[in-house]
C-alpha positions as CSV (number, residue, x, y, z in Angstrom):
1,M,-3.2,-5.1,100.2
2,S,-3.7,-2.2,102.5
3,F,-1.2,0.0,104.4
4,R,-2.8,2.1,107.1
5,R,-1.6,4.8,109.4
6,A,-1.4,3.8,113.1
7,F,-3.2,6.7,114.7
8,R,-6.3,7.4,116.9
9,N,-6.9,11.2,116.4
10,N,-10.6,11.7,115.8
11,S,-10.3,14.3,113.1
12,I,-8.0,12.0,111.1
13,L,-10.1,9.0,111.9
14,R,-12.8,10.5,109.7
15,I,-10.3,10.6,106.8
16,L,-9.3,7.0,107.5
17,L,-12.9,5.8,107.5
18,A,-13.4,7.4,104.1
19,A,-10.1,6.1,102.8
20,V,-10.5,2.5,103.7
21,L,-13.7,2.3,101.6
22,L,-11.7,3.0,98.5
23,V,-10.4,0.3,96.2
24,A,-6.6,0.3,96.1
25,S,-6.4,0.5,92.4
26,S,-8.7,3.4,92.1
27,V,-6.8,5.4,94.7
28,C,-3.5,4.8,92.9
29,A,-5.0,5.5,89.5
30,S,-6.2,8.9,90.8
31,A,-2.7,9.9,91.7
32,Q,-0.7,8.4,88.8
33,T,-0.8,9.0,85.1
34,Q,0.4,5.5,84.3
35,A,-0.3,2.1,85.7
36,Q,2.6,0.8,87.9
37,L,3.8,-2.5,89.2
38,V,6.7,-3.3,91.6
39,V,8.8,-6.0,90.0
40,Q,11.4,-8.2,91.6
41,L,13.7,-10.1,89.2
42,R,15.0,-13.5,90.1
43,Q,18.6,-14.0,91.1
44,G,20.9,-13.9,88.1
45,E,18.2,-12.5,85.7
46,L,19.2,-8.8,85.7
47,H,20.5,-9.1,82.1
48,R,17.0,-10.0,80.9
49,A,15.4,-6.8,82.3
50,S,15.5,-4.9,79.0
51,A,13.7,-7.7,77.2
52,L,10.6,-7.3,79.5
53,A,9.8,-3.8,78.3
54,G,9.6,-1.9,75.0
55,K,8.1,-2.5,71.6
56,G,5.3,-5.1,71.6
57,S,5.2,-5.3,75.4
58,P,2.5,-3.8,77.7
59,V,5.4,-2.7,79.9
60,Q,6.5,0.6,78.4
61,S,9.4,1.2,80.8
62,L,11.3,-0.6,83.6
63,V,13.1,1.7,86.0
64,P,15.2,0.7,89.1
65,V,13.3,1.3,92.4
66,F,16.4,2.1,94.5
67,S,19.6,4.0,94.1
68,P,21.3,3.2,97.4
69,K,24.8,4.6,98.2
70,N,26.0,1.2,99.6
71,H,26.1,-0.8,96.4
72,D,27.7,-3.9,97.9
73,L,25.0,-4.1,100.6
74,A,22.3,-3.4,98.0
75,R,23.5,-6.3,95.8
76,Q,23.7,-8.5,98.9
77,L,20.1,-7.8,99.7
78,G,18.9,-7.9,96.1
79,L,17.8,-4.3,96.1
80,D,19.2,-4.0,92.5
81,R,16.6,-6.5,91.4
82,F,13.6,-4.2,92.2
83,Y,12.1,-2.2,89.3
84,I,9.1,0.0,88.7
85,A,7.2,-1.2,85.6
86,R,5.0,1.4,83.9
87,G,2.4,1.0,81.2
88,K,-1.2,1.6,80.3
89,S,-2.8,-1.5,81.8
90,T,-2.0,-3.0,85.2
91,A,-3.6,-6.3,84.3
92,E,-1.8,-6.7,81.0
93,M,1.6,-5.8,82.5
94,R,1.0,-8.2,85.4
95,R,0.1,-11.1,82.9
96,R,3.2,-10.4,80.8
97,L,5.6,-10.2,83.8
98,K,4.1,-13.2,85.7
99,S,4.6,-15.3,82.6
100,S,8.3,-14.6,82.5
101,S,10.6,-17.0,84.3
102,S,12.9,-14.1,85.0
103,V,10.3,-12.4,87.4
104,E,9.9,-13.4,91.0
105,Y,7.3,-10.8,92.0
106,A,5.1,-8.4,90.2
107,E,2.3,-6.6,92.2
108,P,0.8,-3.1,92.4
109,P,2.4,-0.9,95.1
110,A,0.6,-1.6,98.5
111,L,-1.7,1.2,99.5
112,V,-0.4,3.3,102.4
113,V,-2.8,5.3,104.5
114,P,-1.4,7.0,107.6
115,A,-2.7,4.6,110.3
116,L,15.8,18.4,133.7
117,V,12.3,19.8,134.0
118,P,11.8,22.2,131.1
119,N,10.0,25.5,131.4
120,D,7.6,24.8,128.5
121,P,4.1,25.9,129.6
122,L,2.4,22.7,128.2
123,F,4.8,20.4,130.0
124,S,2.4,19.8,132.8
125,Q,0.0,18.2,130.2
126,Q,2.7,15.9,128.9
127,W,1.8,13.0,131.2
128,S,3.8,10.6,129.1
129,L,7.0,12.3,130.1
130,R,6.1,12.9,133.8
131,N,2.9,11.4,135.2
132,T,2.2,12.9,138.6
133,G,-1.0,10.8,139.0
134,G,-4.0,12.3,140.8
135,G,-7.4,11.6,139.3
136,S,-6.1,11.6,135.8
137,G,-3.6,8.8,135.9
138,L,-1.2,6.6,137.8
139,A,1.8,8.4,139.3
140,G,5.0,7.2,137.6
141,A,3.2,5.7,134.6
142,D,5.5,7.6,132.2
143,I,8.8,7.1,130.4
144,K,10.9,8.8,133.1
145,A,12.0,11.6,130.7
146,V,12.9,14.1,133.5
147,Q,15.4,11.6,135.0
148,A,16.7,10.9,131.5
149,W,17.3,14.5,130.8
150,D,19.7,14.7,133.7
151,I,21.9,12.5,131.5
152,T,21.3,13.9,128.1
153,T,18.7,15.9,126.2
154,G,19.9,14.6,122.9
155,S,22.6,15.5,120.4
156,S,22.5,17.4,117.1
157,A,24.8,14.7,115.8
158,V,21.8,12.3,115.8
159,T,19.2,12.6,113.1
160,V,15.7,11.0,113.4
161,A,13.8,10.5,110.1
162,V,10.1,10.8,110.4
163,L,8.6,8.7,107.5
164,D,5.1,10.0,107.4
165,T,2.9,12.7,105.9
166,G,5.7,15.3,106.0
167,V,6.5,17.8,108.8
168,D,5.5,21.4,109.3
169,S,9.1,22.7,109.3
170,T,8.0,26.3,110.2
171,H,6.5,25.2,113.5
172,P,8.3,27.2,116.3
173,E,8.8,24.0,118.3
174,L,10.4,22.2,115.4
175,A,12.1,24.7,113.1
176,A,15.4,24.9,114.9
177,N,15.8,21.1,114.7
178,M,14.8,20.5,111.1
179,V,17.2,19.2,108.4
180,P,16.5,18.8,104.7
181,G,14.3,15.8,103.8
182,R,12.7,14.5,100.7
183,S,9.3,13.6,99.3
184,F,8.7,10.2,97.6
185,V,5.0,10.9,96.9
186,D,4.3,11.2,93.2
187,G,3.6,14.7,92.2
188,E,4.6,16.2,95.5
189,S,8.2,17.6,95.8
190,S,7.7,19.4,99.1
191,T,8.0,17.7,102.5
192,D,5.4,20.0,104.0
193,D,2.7,18.2,106.0
194,N,-0.7,18.4,104.3
195,N,-2.3,16.1,106.9
196,G,-0.8,16.7,110.3
197,H,0.1,13.2,111.3
198,G,3.8,13.6,110.6
199,T,4.0,16.8,112.5
200,N,2.3,15.1,115.5
201,C,5.0,12.4,115.5
202,A,7.9,14.9,115.0
203,G,6.8,16.9,118.1
204,I,6.9,13.9,120.3
205,I,10.4,13.1,119.2
206,G,12.1,16.4,119.0
207,A,10.1,19.5,119.9
208,V,12.6,22.0,121.2
209,G,12.6,21.8,125.0
210,N,13.2,24.4,127.7
211,N,12.4,27.3,125.3
212,A,9.4,28.7,127.2
213,L,7.1,28.0,124.3
214,Q,4.7,25.0,124.2
215,M,6.1,21.6,125.0
216,A,9.2,19.5,125.1
217,G,10.2,16.6,122.8
218,I,12.0,13.6,124.2
219,S,15.3,14.2,122.4
220,W,15.0,18.0,122.1
221,N,18.5,18.5,120.7
222,S,18.3,15.9,117.9
223,R,17.6,16.7,114.3
224,I,14.4,15.9,112.5
225,M,14.5,14.7,108.9
226,P,11.1,14.9,107.1
227,V,10.7,12.0,104.7
228,K,7.3,12.2,103.0
229,V,5.9,8.9,102.0
230,V,2.2,9.6,102.5
231,G,0.2,12.2,100.4
232,V,-3.4,12.9,99.7
233,D,-5.4,11.8,96.7
234,A,-7.8,13.9,94.6
235,N,-10.5,13.5,97.2
236,G,-8.2,14.7,100.1
237,N,-7.8,11.3,101.6
238,P,-4.3,10.3,102.8
239,Y,-2.6,7.5,100.8
240,G,0.8,6.1,100.0
241,T,2.5,2.9,98.9
242,D,5.0,0.5,100.3
243,L,7.2,1.5,97.4
244,W,7.4,5.1,98.6
245,L,8.0,4.0,102.1
246,S,10.8,1.6,101.0
247,Q,12.4,4.3,98.9
248,G,12.1,6.7,101.8
249,I,13.8,4.3,104.2
250,I,16.8,3.7,102.0
251,W,17.2,7.5,101.2
252,A,17.0,8.4,104.9
253,V,19.6,5.9,105.9
254,D,21.9,7.0,103.0
255,N,21.5,10.6,104.1
256,G,22.5,10.2,107.7
257,A,19.4,9.2,109.7
258,R,20.3,6.9,112.6
259,V,16.7,6.5,113.8
260,L,13.7,6.0,111.5
261,S,10.3,6.6,113.1
262,V,7.6,4.8,111.1
263,S,4.0,5.3,112.5
264,L,2.6,3.4,109.5
265,V,1.3,-0.1,109.3
266,S,0.4,-2.7,106.6
267,S,-1.0,-6.1,106.7
268,S,1.1,-7.0,103.7
269,D,4.6,-8.3,104.0
270,T,6.2,-7.2,100.7
271,P,9.7,-8.0,99.6
272,T,10.3,-4.4,98.8
273,L,9.6,-3.2,102.3
274,R,11.3,-6.2,103.9
275,S,14.5,-5.5,102.0
276,A,14.5,-1.8,102.7
277,V,14.1,-2.4,106.5
278,R,17.0,-4.9,106.4
279,Y,19.1,-2.4,104.5
280,A,18.5,0.1,107.3
281,R,19.5,-2.4,110.0
282,L,22.6,-3.6,108.2
283,S,23.6,0.0,107.7
284,G,23.5,0.7,111.4
285,A,20.1,2.5,111.5
286,I,17.3,1.8,114.0
287,V,13.8,1.3,112.5
288,V,11.0,1.9,115.1
289,A,7.5,1.0,113.9
290,A,3.9,1.0,115.1
291,S,2.1,-2.2,115.9
292,G,-1.3,-1.0,114.7
293,N,-4.6,0.0,116.2
294,D,-7.0,-2.9,115.6
295,G,-6.9,-4.1,119.2
296,L,-6.1,-7.6,117.9
297,Q,-3.4,-10.2,118.0
298,K,-2.2,-9.3,114.6
299,K,1.1,-8.8,112.8
300,M,1.5,-5.5,110.9
301,Y,4.5,-4.4,108.9
302,P,7.1,-3.1,109.1
303,A,6.7,-3.6,112.9
304,A,6.6,-7.4,112.7
305,Y,10.0,-7.6,111.0
306,D,12.9,-8.8,113.1
307,D,14.8,-5.9,111.7
308,A,12.5,-3.3,113.3
309,I,11.4,-2.5,116.9
310,A,7.7,-3.1,117.3
311,V,5.9,-0.6,119.6
312,G,2.4,-0.9,121.1
313,A,0.5,1.7,123.1
314,S,-0.2,2.2,126.9
315,D,-2.4,4.7,128.7
316,R,-1.8,7.0,131.6
317,W,-2.8,4.2,134.0
318,D,0.0,1.9,132.8
319,Q,-2.5,-0.4,131.0
320,R,-2.3,-1.6,127.4
321,A,-4.4,0.8,125.3
322,S,-7.5,-1.1,124.2
323,F,-6.8,-0.4,120.5
324,S,-3.1,-1.5,120.6
325,N,-2.3,-4.6,118.5
326,W,-0.4,-7.4,120.3
327,G,1.5,-10.6,119.6
328,D,4.8,-12.4,120.1
329,H,6.6,-9.9,117.8
330,L,5.9,-6.9,120.1
331,D,9.0,-5.5,121.8
332,L,7.4,-3.0,124.2
333,V,4.7,-0.4,124.7
334,A,4.9,3.4,125.2
335,P,2.3,6.1,126.0
336,G,-0.1,6.5,123.2
337,V,-3.3,8.1,124.6
338,S,-4.0,11.8,124.8
339,I,-0.5,12.8,124.0
340,T,0.2,16.6,123.8
341,T,2.2,17.4,120.6
342,T,2.7,19.7,117.7
343,T,0.4,19.9,114.8
344,R,0.6,21.6,111.4
345,G,-0.4,25.2,110.6
346,G,0.1,28.2,112.8
347,G,2.5,26.8,115.3
348,T,-0.4,25.0,117.2
349,W,-0.7,21.9,119.3
350,Q,-3.2,19.1,119.8
351,F,-3.8,15.8,121.6
352,F,-2.7,12.8,119.6
353,A,-3.3,9.1,120.1
354,G,-2.6,5.6,118.8
355,T,0.4,3.4,118.3
356,S,1.4,6.3,116.0
357,A,1.9,8.3,119.1
358,A,3.6,5.5,121.0
359,T,6.2,4.9,118.3
360,P,7.9,8.4,118.3
361,H,8.3,8.0,122.1
362,V,10.5,5.0,121.5
363,A,12.2,6.7,118.6
364,G,13.0,9.6,120.8
365,I,14.5,7.3,123.5
366,C,16.7,5.7,120.8
367,A,17.9,9.2,119.8
368,L,18.9,9.8,123.5
369,V,20.8,6.5,123.6
370,L,22.7,7.3,120.4
371,A,23.7,10.7,121.9
372,V,25.6,8.9,124.7
373,R,26.5,5.7,122.9
374,P,26.8,6.3,119.1
375,T,27.8,2.8,118.2
376,T,24.6,1.2,119.4
377,N,23.1,-1.1,116.8
378,L,19.6,-2.6,116.5
379,A,20.4,-5.7,118.6
380,D,21.9,-3.6,121.4
381,M,19.1,-1.1,121.3
382,R,16.4,-3.8,121.5
383,Q,18.2,-5.3,124.4
384,F,18.5,-1.9,126.2
385,L,14.9,-1.0,125.6
386,R,13.5,-4.4,126.7
387,R,15.7,-4.7,129.8
388,A,14.8,-1.1,130.9
389,A,11.1,-1.4,130.3
390,D,8.9,-1.3,133.4
391,D,6.9,-4.5,133.5
392,I,3.2,-3.6,133.5
393,G,1.6,-6.9,132.4
394,D,2.1,-10.5,133.5
395,P,5.6,-10.9,135.1
396,G,8.3,-11.0,132.5
397,Y,7.7,-10.8,128.7
398,D,4.1,-11.1,127.6
399,I,2.5,-10.8,124.2
400,F,0.1,-7.9,125.3
401,T,2.7,-5.4,126.5
402,G,6.0,-7.0,125.4
403,A,8.8,-6.3,127.8
404,G,6.7,-3.5,129.4
405,R,6.3,0.3,129.2
406,A,9.4,2.2,127.9
407,N,11.6,3.8,130.4
408,A,14.0,6.4,128.9
409,Y,16.1,6.8,132.1
410,V,16.9,3.2,132.6
411,T,17.5,2.7,128.9
412,L,20.2,5.3,129.1
413,L,21.7,3.6,132.2
414,A,21.6,0.3,130.3
415,A,23.5,1.8,127.5
416,L,26.1,3.4,129.8
417,D,26.7,0.7,132.3
418,P,27.7,-2.7,130.9
419,T,29.0,-4.1,134.2
420,P,26.7,-6.1,136.5
421,P,26.8,-5.4,140.3
422,T,28.9,-7.2,142.7
423,V,27.6,-10.5,144.1
424,P,26.0,-10.4,147.6
425,V,26.9,-12.9,150.3
426,V,23.7,-14.7,151.4
427,T,23.0,-16.9,154.4
428,D,19.9,-18.7,155.7
429,S,18.7,-19.4,159.3
430,G,20.9,-22.5,159.7
431,R,21.2,-26.0,158.6
432,Y,17.7,-27.1,159.5
433,T,14.2,-25.7,159.9
434,G,11.2,-27.2,161.4
435,N,8.8,-25.0,159.5
436,P,8.1,-26.1,155.9
437,N,6.2,-22.9,155.1
438,Q,8.9,-20.2,155.4
439,L,12.6,-19.5,155.0
440,S,14.6,-16.5,156.2
441,L,17.5,-15.2,154.1
442,Q,20.0,-12.4,154.9
443,W,22.6,-11.0,152.6
444,T,25.4,-8.4,152.4
445,P,24.8,-5.3,150.2
446,S,26.1,-5.4,146.6
447,S,27.7,-2.3,145.0
448,D,27.7,-0.7,141.6
449,P,29.6,2.5,141.1
450,E,28.1,3.4,137.7
451,S,24.3,3.0,138.1
452,G,23.8,2.0,141.8
453,I,21.8,-0.8,143.2
454,E,18.1,-0.8,142.4
455,G,17.3,-3.8,144.6
456,Y,17.4,-7.6,145.0
457,E,15.5,-10.7,144.0
458,Y,15.5,-14.0,145.8
459,A,14.5,-17.6,144.8
460,V,14.2,-20.9,146.6
461,G,14.7,-24.3,145.2
462,T,16.6,-27.6,145.2
463,S,20.1,-28.2,144.0
464,G,19.0,-29.3,140.5
465,N,16.4,-26.5,140.2
466,P,17.2,-23.3,142.2
467,T,13.8,-21.8,141.4
468,S,11.6,-24.9,141.9
469,L,10.0,-23.8,145.1
470,R,9.9,-20.0,144.5
471,G,10.8,-18.3,141.3
472,W,12.8,-15.0,141.3
473,T,10.9,-12.6,143.4
474,W,11.6,-8.8,143.6
475,V,11.9,-7.5,147.2
476,G,13.4,-4.0,146.6
477,N,16.4,-2.5,148.2
478,V,16.5,-4.5,151.4
479,T,19.0,-7.0,152.8
480,S,16.8,-9.7,154.3
481,V,13.5,-11.4,153.6
482,T,11.3,-14.1,155.1
483,A,9.7,-16.1,152.4
484,T,6.3,-17.4,153.4
485,G,3.8,-19.7,151.7
486,L,6.5,-22.3,150.8
487,D,6.1,-26.1,150.8
488,L,9.6,-27.3,151.6
489,P,10.2,-31.0,150.9
490,A,11.4,-33.1,153.9
491,D,14.9,-34.6,154.0
492,T,16.1,-32.6,151.0
493,P,18.5,-29.7,151.0
494,V,16.8,-26.5,149.9
495,F,18.8,-23.5,148.8
496,G,18.0,-19.8,148.9
497,S,19.5,-17.6,146.1
498,V,19.8,-13.8,145.9
499,R,20.9,-11.6,143.1
500,A,21.3,-7.8,142.9
501,R,20.0,-5.6,140.1
502,N,21.7,-2.3,139.3
503,G,20.1,0.8,137.9
504,A,20.8,-0.4,134.4
505,R,18.8,-3.6,135.2
506,L,21.8,-5.9,134.9
507,Y,21.8,-8.7,137.4
508,S,24.7,-10.0,139.4
509,N,25.5,-13.6,139.5
510,A,23.3,-15.4,142.0
511,A,24.6,-16.0,145.5
512,T,23.4,-19.2,147.1
513,T,23.2,-20.5,150.6
514,D,24.9,-23.7,151.7
515,G,21.5,-25.3,152.1
516,I,18.9,-25.9,154.7
517,I,16.8,-29.0,155.3
518,Y,13.3,-29.2,156.5
519,A,13.2,-31.7,159.4
520,P,9.6,-32.6,160.4
521,L,8.7,-32.7,164.0
522,A,8.7,-36.1,165.7
523,Q,6.4,-36.2,168.7
524,S,8.8,-38.2,170.8
525,A,12.2,-39.9,170.9
526,G,10.3,-43.2,170.6
527,A,8.6,-42.0,167.4
528,A,11.9,-41.0,166.0
529,L,13.4,-44.4,166.8
530,A,10.7,-46.0,164.6
531,M,11.7,-44.0,161.6
532,T,14.2,-45.1,158.9
533,N,17.8,-44.0,158.7
534,G,18.4,-41.0,156.5
535,R,15.3,-39.2,157.7
536,Y,15.6,-35.7,159.3
537,V,13.6,-35.0,162.4
538,T,13.1,-32.3,164.9
539,L,12.6,-33.2,168.6
540,N,11.4,-30.5,171.0
541,T,11.9,-30.3,174.8
542,R,13.6,-33.6,175.2
543,A,15.4,-34.2,178.5
544,V,19.2,-34.6,178.6
545,S,20.0,-37.8,180.4
546,A,23.8,-37.8,179.8
547,A,26.4,-35.5,178.2
548,F,29.6,-37.2,177.0
549,P,32.4,-35.7,175.0
550,D,31.4,-37.7,171.9
551,R,27.6,-37.6,172.2
552,I,24.7,-36.6,174.4
553,W,21.6,-38.7,175.2
554,I,18.1,-37.3,175.1
555,A,15.0,-39.1,176.4
556,D,11.3,-38.9,176.7
557,Y,10.9,-37.9,180.3
558,P,10.7,-39.6,182.7
559,F,11.3,-43.2,181.6
560,G,10.8,-43.1,177.8
561,P,13.1,-44.2,175.0
562,A,16.3,-42.4,174.3
563,L,18.4,-41.3,171.3
564,A,22.0,-40.4,171.0
565,V,22.9,-37.0,169.5
566,Q,26.1,-36.1,167.7
567,P,28.1,-34.0,167.8
568,S,28.1,-33.2,171.5
569,V,27.4,-29.8,172.9
570,S,28.0,-28.2,176.3
571,C,24.9,-29.0,178.3
572,S,23.9,-30.5,181.6
573,V,21.8,-33.4,182.7
574,G,18.2,-32.2,183.1
575,D,18.5,-29.5,180.4
576,R,15.5,-29.4,178.0
577,V,16.7,-29.2,174.4
578,T,15.4,-29.0,170.8
579,A,17.5,-31.3,168.7
580,V,17.4,-31.5,164.9
581,G,19.4,-33.9,162.7
582,R,19.6,-37.0,160.5
583,L,18.7,-40.4,161.9
584,E,21.6,-42.9,161.5
585,T,22.8,-46.1,163.3
586,I,26.3,-45.4,164.5
587,A,28.3,-48.1,166.4
588,G,25.1,-50.0,166.9
589,M,23.2,-47.1,168.4
590,R,20.4,-45.0,166.9
591,T,21.8,-41.5,166.6
592,L,20.7,-38.1,165.5
593,A,23.8,-37.2,163.5
594,D,25.0,-33.8,162.2
595,A,22.7,-32.4,164.8
596,E,22.0,-28.8,165.9
597,I,21.0,-28.5,169.6
598,I,19.3,-25.6,171.3
599,I,18.9,-25.5,175.1
600,T,15.4,-24.3,175.7
601,G,15.0,-24.8,179.5
602,F,15.8,-26.9,182.5
603,G,13.8,-29.6,184.4
604,P,14.2,-32.6,186.6
605,A,16.9,-35.1,185.6
606,P,15.5,-38.3,184.2
607,P,15.3,-41.0,186.9
608,A,17.3,-44.3,186.5
609,L,15.6,-47.6,186.0
610,T,16.8,-50.4,188.2
611,M,17.1,-53.6,186.2
612,R,18.9,-57.0,186.0
613,Q,21.8,-57.2,183.5
614,S,19.8,-59.7,181.5
615,A,17.4,-56.9,180.5
616,L,20.1,-54.5,179.3
617,G,19.9,-53.8,175.5
618,G,16.9,-55.8,174.7
619,D,15.5,-56.8,171.4
620,A,15.5,-54.7,168.1
621,L,12.8,-52.0,168.0
622,N,10.4,-51.9,165.0
623,G,13.1,-53.3,162.8
624,Q,14.9,-50.0,162.9
625,T,16.7,-49.7,166.2
626,P,19.1,-52.6,166.9
627,G,19.3,-54.4,170.3
628,V,22.0,-56.7,171.6
629,T,22.9,-60.3,170.6
630,G,20.5,-62.7,172.3
631,G,18.5,-59.7,173.8
632,T,14.8,-60.1,174.5
633,G,12.1,-57.7,175.7
634,V,12.0,-53.9,175.7
635,N,14.9,-52.2,173.8
636,T,16.8,-50.3,176.5
637,V,19.7,-49.0,174.5
638,G,20.2,-45.3,175.6
639,R,18.1,-45.7,178.8
640,L,19.5,-44.5,182.1
641,V,19.7,-47.6,184.3
642,R,21.0,-48.8,187.7
643,I,22.6,-52.2,188.1
644,S,24.4,-53.9,191.0
645,G,26.9,-56.7,191.4
646,R,30.4,-57.9,192.1
647,V,33.4,-56.5,190.2
648,T,35.0,-59.4,188.3
649,A,37.6,-57.6,186.2
650,S,39.0,-54.1,185.5
651,G,41.3,-52.3,183.0
652,T,42.0,-48.8,181.9
653,G,38.7,-46.9,181.9
654,W,36.5,-49.9,182.6
655,F,35.5,-52.6,185.0
656,T,33.0,-55.5,184.8
657,V,30.1,-56.1,187.2
658,D,28.3,-59.4,187.5
659,D,24.8,-59.8,189.0
660,G,24.6,-63.5,188.3
661,S,22.6,-63.1,185.0
662,G,25.1,-65.3,183.2
663,L,26.4,-62.6,180.8
664,S,30.1,-62.1,179.7
665,D,31.9,-59.0,178.6
666,A,34.1,-58.7,175.5
667,G,37.0,-60.1,177.4
668,G,35.2,-63.1,178.6
669,S,34.8,-61.9,182.2
670,A,31.5,-62.6,183.9
671,G,29.0,-59.7,183.9
672,V,28.6,-56.5,182.0
673,R,31.4,-54.0,181.3
674,V,31.1,-50.5,182.8
675,L,32.9,-47.6,181.1
676,T,34.0,-45.0,183.5
677,G,36.3,-42.0,183.8
678,G,36.5,-42.2,187.6
679,T,38.4,-44.4,190.1
680,L,38.2,-48.1,189.4
681,P,36.6,-50.2,192.3
682,P,38.7,-53.2,193.5
683,V,38.0,-56.5,191.9
684,G,35.8,-58.6,194.2
685,S,34.1,-55.6,195.7
686,F,30.4,-55.0,195.3
687,V,29.1,-51.8,193.6
688,R,25.9,-50.1,192.4
689,V,26.3,-48.4,189.0
690,T,24.1,-45.7,187.4
691,G,24.7,-45.0,183.7
692,I,23.5,-45.1,180.1
693,V,23.1,-48.4,178.3
694,E,25.3,-48.4,175.2
695,V,26.6,-51.3,173.1
696,A,30.0,-52.7,172.1
697,V,30.7,-54.8,169.1
698,S,32.9,-57.9,169.8
699,G,33.4,-60.1,166.8
700,N,29.9,-61.0,165.6
701,A,28.3,-60.1,168.9
702,T,26.7,-56.9,170.1
703,L,27.1,-56.6,173.8
704,P,25.5,-54.2,176.3
705,V,27.8,-51.8,178.2
706,V,26.9,-49.2,180.9
707,R,28.5,-45.8,180.6
708,T,28.7,-43.7,183.7
709,R,28.3,-39.9,183.6
710,Q,30.2,-38.9,186.7
711,P,32.3,-40.4,189.6
712,E,29.2,-40.5,191.9
713,D,27.5,-43.0,189.5
714,V,29.7,-45.8,191.0
715,E,28.8,-46.5,194.7
716,P,30.3,-49.2,196.9
717,V,27.7,-51.4,198.6
718,E,27.7,-54.3,201.1
719,E,27.9,-57.8,199.7
720,L,24.7,-58.6,198.0
């Protein structure tokens, strides 16, 4: 099993290349006077521990690994069942322990190899904190540290443990923030850094800012706790074990560390390390760990544990660093290429790279959050970090960059503002559209007094799936949008939705329009009459042939088919209109129901067709538009016609005219009934009538009627 440092610094790479060629056992042997195994006893077998060591056993001693302060939590996690077995022979101890039914795990320790604008003069080189772009990067591809510092620069009440190669506590950028730590490396009691990697990480987290020296750390008022878990072997190569790291994690938590920065990786998932990281999480600490530098889809530990935040690396162009490991365990990325930071010896600095460099960026952000929201736990911190991250990969979460590149400013806003913005009020362009490719939306501004409004997203879909036609799309801080490139379905209500996002990247509830329907264009009223009921259509530049209080009639000029439109609007005969609505049969007449009408111009009034009463109504049209009972020939319902004859009967609002065609009205009087709002002609007189052919239902019969538009439509004539 190997445990490598997550770094990219060239000088240290040479150490790594030498180190990885060594066999784990030989490295451990060079640093230890006795062979060691990490032993985990089975549940309920603690009373048998003493029987595994002593006289006649290759195990000379068995010592508890951990001495955590929280005894109840330790027992809950089984930390009291981990022991260090020491003896002369690893192989003999392993055989003895593996043969015992009391032992669940017995393996050698896993090898650890370290894988406000301040006035600091090197701040201009710290692109990860403020990237101004130019030829050396993409402007804004940084963690937004300057904006974050307007909220907080960290708190001395927050301690960040750096579990690494130690820290140079005399460095002028670190000395003021150091608190006592501890070394868990065998034979090394000092936490001094004899490699440089730990000091690199510490400077990114907490170099004192605004002190006119070199650089600024992210949380420059936080405290740094050096926890040394990586040393050097007899050949000068860095090494450590998961045992030391696990002990360091528990010690750091028990001694007040709220954030643990772990720029170390291992391909081995050991119960020792897994239990220690869980102890940290359940104790309220935040473990931030590097994803590794193999450039592969690969799980490394402790980053891959659910109880840790996994960090990958990005570059100054907001791209995933080529070396950064990836996978579905990755939470986010942070800058990890050419990072200016502190290094050991003489108060100097250097460039540092790798997921080792990315990890302390996120650890520093966590320290800022704890300065303003001390109760934040791991679940909350993960949510804040992910929600605040700037998406630099495929939209939404992706396995290459996680939730995106870390953003310190928005993470603080997320921690401080738990309230979503107000809901906007959204409208579309009306009930209908004739264009299936676009949809216009308008909305009222939302408000958020804590973190402001960052912008809006819109979506388009049907009632069952509000994003089926266009997923949530960011449009920035505007209050209208015309969505193009759509493919709206005909005859189906489509809804536009809008939601606001505040500075903390919380979304309001979605506001939704009352629906709009795509009504395809029908080339003529005749074409619409041939369509089935329930279809929505758009008719352009049709001529108004009659305007009644309950409906208007539009026709294909000059003598074409006609269609009723409801509800009525104020218009005049001869107006050219665009009418949009749903085809229905109402009172025996084809009607464009629930219609919207726009007057687009004016032209000649449609002329009336002179015809015999026997031709009124006609036969059904294409099986869709009904005619009249016994009718034959062309369907004339809705046509403007002129008939003549003798008045045979009259009543309130009507009279009957007979031209000898042998028809009878609903009351049995000879002729066709005329509906009128004017003066009734005397019975027995002769008249010429101009009006619209409508129908009346009488019992099982559908009879034609003629409806006049104005008093002048009834003219007295000489006897025919």
